[in-house]
Every structure is written in C-alpha cells, then in structure tokens.
C-alpha distance (Angstrom), angle and dihedral (degrees) to the residues before:
residue distance angle dihedral
M1 . . .
E2 3.68 . .
T3 3.73 129.5 .
I4 3.78 101.7 -126.9
T5 3.78 123.2 -157.0
N6 3.81 128.6 179.5
I7 3.79 116.1 -131.2
K8 3.73 130.8 178.2
N9 3.90 123.4 -127.2
P10 3.79 123.0 -151.5
K11 3.82 90.3 -92.9
G12 3.80 91.4 59.9
K13 3.77 94.4 -112.1
I14 3.73 120.9 134.9
K15 3.79 117.3 -111.7
I16 3.69 125.0 -168.0
L17 3.89 117.5 -129.5
E18 3.89 114.2 -164.0
V19 3.79 114.0 -156.1
N20 3.82 112.1 -174.0
F21 3.71 124.8 -167.2
N22 3.82 112.3 -152.3
L23 3.61 139.4 170.3
K24 3.85 118.1 -112.7
S25 3.78 91.2 -134.2
K26 3.86 138.8 -2.1
K27 3.79 100.7 -169.8
D28 3.79 97.0 110.2
S29 3.90 112.7 36.5
N30 3.81 89.1 -160.7
K31 3.84 100.7 48.8
K32 3.71 119.2 86.9
V33 3.71 116.4 -117.5
L34 3.78 134.3 -176.8
I35 3.84 121.4 -89.5
L36 3.82 110.3 -132.4
A37 3.76 130.6 -159.5
V38 3.80 110.5 -144.9
F39 3.80 125.3 -172.0
R40 3.77 142.8 148.9
H41 3.75 130.6 -132.5
K42 3.77 127.8 180.0
G43 3.79 92.4 -15.3
E44 3.83 94.8 -49.2
K45 3.83 126.9 109.4
L46 3.76 126.5 -142.9
V47 3.80 125.4 -167.8
Y48 3.85 106.4 -160.4
S49 3.80 126.2 -170.3
T50 3.85 115.1 -127.7
R51 3.87 88.4 -164.1
H52 3.75 88.1 -128.3
K53 3.79 125.0 118.3
I54 3.83 128.4 -165.1
E55 3.80 139.0 168.9
P56 3.89 110.8 -101.9
K57 3.82 90.0 -126.4
Y58 3.83 87.9 67.3
W59 3.83 94.4 47.9
E60 3.83 125.3 98.8
D61 3.79 105.6 -145.8
K62 3.84 95.0 -168.0
K63 3.71 94.7 46.3
Q64 3.82 93.0 36.6
K65 3.78 94.1 -139.0
P66 3.82 139.7 85.7
K67 3.75 121.2 -67.6
I68 3.93 109.9 -97.9
S69 3.84 87.9 -119.2
Y70 3.82 91.0 61.6
P71 3.81 109.1 108.7
L72 3.78 93.0 -130.5
Y73 3.70 96.3 39.8
K74 3.80 97.5 119.4
S75 3.82 96.3 46.7
I76 3.83 94.7 46.3
N77 3.79 93.1 44.2
N78 3.79 91.8 51.1
D79 3.76 92.0 52.2
L80 3.78 91.4 50.4
E81 3.77 89.3 51.7
Q82 3.80 90.6 48.6
I83 3.82 90.2 53.4
K84 3.70 93.1 48.7
N85 3.85 92.1 49.5
H86 3.74 93.7 48.0
I87 3.76 91.5 52.2
T88 3.84 89.8 52.3
E89 3.83 91.8 46.2
I90 3.85 92.7 51.1
I91 3.84 94.0 48.4
N92 3.76 93.3 44.8
S93 3.82 88.8 54.1
N94 3.77 93.3 49.7
H95 3.77 117.4 10.3
E96 3.76 91.8 -178.1
I97 3.79 95.3 57.2
A98 3.75 116.3 134.3
I99 3.85 117.6 -118.9
S100 3.72 93.1 -115.0
D101 3.83 91.6 52.6
L102 3.77 89.5 45.3
K103 3.85 89.9 56.5
M104 3.82 91.2 49.5
Q105 3.75 92.2 49.0
L106 3.81 89.5 49.6
D107 3.86 90.5 50.9
I108 3.73 88.6 51.9
K109 3.74 95.8 49.8
L110 3.84 91.3 47.7
N111 3.83 88.8 48.2
R112 3.75 93.3 -116.7
I113 3.81 95.2 127.5
I114 3.77 135.4 16.7
E115 3.70 119.9 -112.2
P116 3.87 105.4 -97.0
E117 3.86 95.2 -133.8
Q118 3.74 88.1 55.4
N119 3.84 96.9 53.6
H120 3.83 94.6 95.6
Q121 3.86 88.8 57.7
I122 3.84 96.5 50.4
N123 3.72 117.7 107.4
F124 3.79 134.0 179.5
I125 3.87 95.2 -84.4
H126 3.84 90.7 51.0
C127 3.74 91.2 51.4
F128 3.83 89.7 47.7
Q129 3.89 91.0 52.0
D130 3.84 91.9 47.9
H131 3.69 91.4 49.5
I132 3.81 93.4 53.0
K133 3.80 90.2 47.5
K134 3.86 90.1 54.5
M135 3.86 88.2 48.9
I136 3.87 91.4 54.4
Q137 3.81 91.0 47.6
I138 3.89 92.4 57.7
E139 3.80 96.3 31.5
Y140 3.84 90.2 107.1
D141 3.78 89.1 54.4
H142 3.87 84.9 68.7
K143 3.79 94.9 -122.9
Y144 3.80 88.0 113.3
N145 3.83 126.7 23.3
Y146 3.73 128.6 -152.8
R147 3.84 95.3 -99.0
T148 3.75 92.6 52.0
I149 3.82 90.6 52.4
Q150 3.83 90.9 48.0
K151 3.82 89.5 54.4
F152 3.82 90.8 55.2
K153 3.80 90.7 46.0
T154 3.85 90.8 51.2
V155 3.83 90.7 53.1
L156 3.71 90.9 49.1
R157 3.81 91.5 51.8
N158 3.81 89.6 50.1
L159 3.76 90.8 53.5
F160 3.73 89.9 53.1
K161 3.86 89.1 50.8
Y162 3.80 89.9 47.8
K163 3.88 88.9 54.4
G164 3.89 89.2 49.5
Y165 3.87 97.7 -103.8
N166 3.82 118.6 133.3
I167 3.74 97.1 -159.0
E168 3.89 122.8 173.9
F169 3.86 109.8 -110.3
S170 3.84 89.8 -123.2
E171 3.85 88.4 57.4
I172 3.76 103.6 47.1
L173 3.83 95.3 94.9
N174 3.76 93.5 55.7
Y175 3.78 107.0 35.6
K176 3.82 106.5 107.3
D177 3.82 104.7 165.7
I178 3.86 96.9 99.4
E179 3.70 134.9 103.2
F180 3.75 116.0 -136.8
P181 3.89 111.9 145.7
F182 3.75 117.2 -160.8
D183 3.80 93.2 -121.3
E184 3.89 90.0 61.2
I185 3.77 87.7 76.6
D186 3.75 106.6 88.6
L187 3.85 140.5 115.4
E188 3.77 92.5 -68.5
F189 3.87 89.1 51.6
K190 3.86 88.6 52.6
E191 3.90 93.4 53.4
K192 3.86 93.2 44.2
Y193 3.80 91.6 46.7
M194 3.76 93.0 49.5
K195 3.84 90.8 49.3
F196 3.81 89.6 49.6
R197 3.79 94.3 50.8
Y198 3.83 93.1 47.4
E199 3.77 97.8 42.0
F200 3.89 105.2 32.3
T201 3.72 106.6 25.7
G202 3.80 102.7 36.6
A203 3.90 97.1 -116.5
K204 3.88 105.1 170.7
S205 3.85 103.4 174.3
Q206 3.84 127.6 74.3
N207 3.85 86.7 -157.0
T208 3.87 88.1 60.3
L209 3.77 89.2 55.6
N210 3.74 92.1 44.8
T211 3.88 88.7 57.1
E212 3.88 91.3 47.0
I213 3.83 92.4 52.5
V214 3.78 92.6 45.9
I215 3.81 89.0 53.7
I216 3.80 92.5 46.8
S217 3.87 88.7 49.1
K218 3.81 89.8 50.8
I219 3.84 94.1 54.8
L220 3.88 89.3 45.2
E221 3.87 91.6 49.8
T222 3.80 92.2 46.6
S223 3.74 94.6 50.1
Y224 3.82 90.1 43.8
I225 3.87 90.9 56.6
E226 3.86 86.0 50.4
K227 3.79 87.3 58.0
L228 3.85 93.6 -120.3
H229 3.81 92.4 131.4
Q230 3.76 145.3 -3.4
N231 3.86 101.1 -127.6
T232 3.92 109.0 128.5
I233 3.78 96.5 175.9
F234 3.75 88.0 120.4
Q235 3.81 88.1 71.8
N236 3.79 93.6 55.7
E237 3.83 114.1 103.6
K238 3.83 90.6 -147.1
F239 3.80 89.6 60.5
K240 3.79 90.6 66.2
I241 3.85 126.0 85.7
S242 3.82 113.7 -141.1
R243 3.79 121.2 -127.2
V244 3.86 121.7 -120.4
D245 3.83 127.0 -143.6
T246 3.73 113.7 -105.2
S247 3.84 129.2 -165.0
K248 3.79 115.7 -102.8
L249 3.78 118.1 -155.9
A250 3.85 123.3 -164.5
L251 3.76 127.9 -167.6
T252 3.83 120.3 -124.9
E253 3.81 123.8 -134.1
E254 3.74 88.2 -104.4
D255 3.82 89.1 56.1
L256 3.74 91.8 51.9
E257 3.77 91.2 45.9
L258 3.89 88.1 56.3
L259 3.73 92.0 49.2
S260 3.77 91.1 48.0
N261 3.86 93.9 51.4
F262 3.83 98.2 41.9
D263 3.78 115.2 105.2
F264 3.76 110.4 -121.0
S265 3.76 96.2 167.3
F266 3.76 91.4 116.6
N267 3.87 88.4 68.2
K268 3.86 109.0 36.1
R269 3.83 92.0 -175.5
M270 3.77 91.3 53.5
E271 3.81 88.0 47.0
R272 3.70 91.7 55.6
V273 3.74 93.3 46.7
I274 3.84 91.6 50.4
D275 3.82 90.1 50.9
W276 3.75 93.7 54.1
F277 3.81 90.7 42.3
L278 3.79 89.9 55.3
I279 3.84 91.0 47.6
S280 3.84 89.3 55.0
C281 3.73 92.0 48.3
Y282 3.89 95.1 48.5
T283 3.80 93.3 46.2
A284 3.75 102.4 36.2
L285 3.75 88.4 -142.8
R286 3.74 127.0 148.4
W287 3.84 119.1 -105.5
S288 3.89 89.2 -106.4
D289 3.86 88.5 60.5
F290 3.73 109.9 34.2
S291 3.86 92.9 45.9
K292 3.85 88.7 61.1
I293 3.73 103.0 50.2
E294 3.77 112.7 146.8
P295 3.84 131.9 -170.4
E296 3.82 93.4 -103.9
H297 3.81 90.2 60.5
I298 3.80 89.4 71.9
I299 3.79 112.1 84.3
K300 3.82 133.1 176.6
D301 3.78 124.6 -141.4
E302 3.77 108.5 -172.2
E303 3.79 103.0 -55.8
E304 3.80 95.9 -19.9
Y305 3.81 126.3 92.6
Y306 3.80 124.4 -147.2
L307 3.78 137.0 -176.2
R308 3.74 110.1 -133.1
K309 3.73 117.4 -164.4
L310 3.75 137.8 166.4
T311 3.81 102.1 -137.8
Y312 3.74 115.9 -130.1
K313 3.89 100.7 -141.1
T314 3.79 99.3 41.0
S315 3.74 100.5 26.2
T316 3.79 93.1 -137.1
D317 3.75 130.6 131.1
V318 3.80 116.6 -113.4
Y319 3.79 128.2 -168.1
I320 3.70 114.8 -157.4
P321 3.91 119.3 -173.6
I322 3.87 112.3 -130.3
D323 3.73 129.7 -168.0
H324 3.83 127.0 -137.5
K325 3.80 94.5 -95.4
F326 3.78 92.1 51.6
L327 3.76 91.6 43.7
N328 3.86 92.7 56.5
L329 3.83 87.7 48.2
I330 3.77 94.0 53.8
K331 3.86 93.7 43.0
N332 3.79 90.2 49.8
M333 3.86 91.5 52.1
I334 3.83 91.1 48.1
I335 3.79 93.9 47.4
K336 3.79 89.9 54.0
V337 3.72 91.4 48.0
L338 3.70 87.7 -138.7
T339 3.87 119.0 -179.9
L340 3.71 130.8 -167.1
Q341 3.78 135.4 -171.3
T342 3.84 117.8 -135.7
R343 3.74 92.6 -120.9
N344 3.85 91.7 60.0
L345 3.83 89.4 54.0
T346 3.79 90.8 48.5
E347 3.91 92.1 47.5
F348 3.79 92.1 53.6
C-alpha cells in the first residue's frame, strides 16, 4: 500500500507522489531489519534509509507502518510521516529538482548533513549541537538511549558556561551566536576546562572529567572525519584524562530485608523512595525500565509469578521471577501510581 501525497507542478496540475515504506528483508521475522522509504521522481528511483529498524513480525505490510501494539509505534510512525512530508515540501518548492539534490535536501531537513554553503560558518559548538540532534533522531532505534543523550547535552551546557554563556538547558541545541573555533581545543583548553569545572561548577570526580573529555573528543573526531577541520588533538594521549578506581558497595539480602521491614511511615517521601529502590534491587533493571512497570508486565505461569518487561536499551524481553512479598510491593506501587525522578532517588 502506497503513501499517496498530492503535489503541484508548475502548470498547476496535481501530480501524485507515491512514497512506500518497505522492509529491507523479511527472511527472519524475529530479526530487526531496516525500514526504507522508496519513491520515484521524474523517472528516477531513490531508496532512502529511515534509520529505524523493526522485526518483520511487528510490521503491517498493507499499512506500511508498525503494528499499533509495537512499543515504539508512535515514535517510528511520526518519523515516517516526517520523511513523507519533507519529500512533498521539497518537490513542491522545486518540481524540477534532480533525485540526487532531493536526497541532499532531505538529509538537510532531517539534520543528517550540514548545508554545504554553511560549512565555513560551522564551529565546534554547532557540530556538537548537530551531533546531539542526530542522536535524538535515532534514539528509538536503540543506538542511543535517553541517559547517553542527556550526558552529551550536559557537556554541551558546560561548554556554554565555560565560554561565559548562561543558556537555558532547553535552548542549548538551537543557540548559534557563539564563537568556538575547532582549533581552540588543545592541551591548554583541556587544562583550563578542568580548572573551570573543578573551581566554578563544583565537579568533584576525575572520572566525570574523563567522560566529558571523551565526549568532546568524539565530537572533534566525527567533525574531523567530515572534513570540517584539521584539528587532531583528539589523537593525542596527553589530551585524555585517566580514570581512577572507585570503591563499589553492594547490599546483601539481609540488608535489603532490613530496609524492607523498617517502618518509614514517619517520612512518606522516604518510604516511597525506599520502595522504588527495593524494586530496582530485586529486578536488577535499569532506571528506564523499573520506573515504568505497569500491571500488564506481571504475568502468572501456573503458581509462579514473573515480571515480563521489554527493556528500553537492549529491546529484549526479560522474565524475572518474583515471590509473593515482592509481588505485593510492585502491585502496591502500581496502584498508588507513584512516580519518581532519578535525582530524588540519588539524593536519598
């Protein structure tokens, strides 16, 4: 089934543009495959990657979109609509556009590439912003998760602060009026940035600075490969910050039992945090998974109960056996519809 869109040619007549969304392969119904946008223009055919993958068993061939029951249905479907709308917009603005130019304009509108005529104006911050936007676009393909994207955003905001800009977190991806040439990133920058983070922003961990320099190096390397600059400082061993060993503490079953039995009724907020903490310990799930447990995730097999969850980061189904005590805890949390932010859990 084609996605049909009306477009106008220069003579005012209506042309029909057919955009198909097909799977690259259907051999294995359980193996994720790429979703492709296929369309023809002026006798030429273009096969365009949507950068989304899906198992064929979750794909509606006739409707050419994921099944409504698929966990990422809304996100993928919105992106497919966006691609279709951009194609229509490009052709409406220039009906004579060549297929190669159409692809380039589509890449630009989807922030996959930078407009060539703007390359000379691009600096390090602009590349950083574009990189994060691309990460966000393919977040739902499970290459990047929400926490990884947040780490990149935090480093970007710290760079704005380092340059003296107090930009709202919500605006850091779009603010362009900043000078930050690629060649400014050198060994002197590293030392100044470290001093700034320790003295002015309260950074306390060397491992935190290691992560930030790794991210900065990643952006620098990616833009170098794209031939936007010639700065190879990211290859210099002296530009790196070494990690340090830290102590890791693990609670025993006895510790968890003490927490579970302790009466926190004098502090309802603490009681809620402890309940969520116990759920995280018993399930060994990531924050992105255990904080979104729903009633339908609890299943019963004969006399045994399990928690079935499609994990966000790896997109795999896990089955976690649960006893009656833990079962009651989860049900209680779900009934109360209690929510919690990760910073609250960390604070307590």
